[in-house]
C-alpha positions as CSV (number, residue, x, y, z in Angstrom):
1,X,0.0,0.0,0.0
2,X,1.2,3.5,-0.8
3,X,-0.1,6.6,0.8
4,X,0.6,10.1,-0.7
5,X,-0.4,13.4,0.9
6,X,0.4,17.1,0.7
7,X,0.5,18.7,4.1
8,X,1.0,22.3,5.4
9,X,2.7,22.1,8.8
10,X,3.1,25.8,9.4
11,X,2.8,29.3,8.0
12,X,6.3,30.6,7.5
13,X,9.7,29.0,8.0
14,X,10.2,26.0,10.2
15,X,13.4,24.1,11.0
16,X,13.2,20.3,11.3
17,X,15.1,17.2,10.2
18,X,13.9,13.8,9.0
19,X,14.4,12.6,12.6
20,X,11.5,15.0,13.6
21,X,9.0,13.4,11.2
22,X,7.0,10.5,12.5
23,X,4.3,8.3,11.1
24,X,2.3,7.6,14.2
25,X,5.0,6.6,16.8
26,X,7.5,5.5,14.1
27,X,10.3,7.8,13.2
28,X,10.4,8.3,9.4
29,X,14.1,7.6,9.4
30,X,13.3,4.1,10.7
31,X,11.3,3.4,7.5
32,X,14.5,3.7,5.3
33,X,13.8,3.9,1.6
34,X,10.1,3.2,2.1
35,X,9.6,6.9,3.2
36,X,10.3,10.0,1.1
37,X,9.4,13.6,1.5
38,X,9.7,16.9,-0.2
39,X,9.9,20.2,1.7
40,X,8.6,23.4,0.0
41,X,9.5,26.8,1.5
42,X,7.0,29.6,2.0
43,X,5.6,30.9,-1.2
44,X,6.8,27.9,-3.3
45,X,4.8,26.9,-6.3
46,X,3.4,23.4,-5.5
47,X,1.1,23.2,-8.6
48,X,3.4,20.6,-10.2
49,X,3.3,18.3,-7.2
50,X,1.4,15.1,-8.2
51,X,-0.3,14.8,-4.8
């Protein structure tokens, strides 16, 4: 199963690392190559994102 989503986590700049991202209680880093993410900065054009 594959889940894709586009999320807005904040208005403005936010500092975080992959270690800060969790899927439930599981750190994203523990998922290895089964997890991927793209970070867009404030004002970025996300219209080409397939999600």
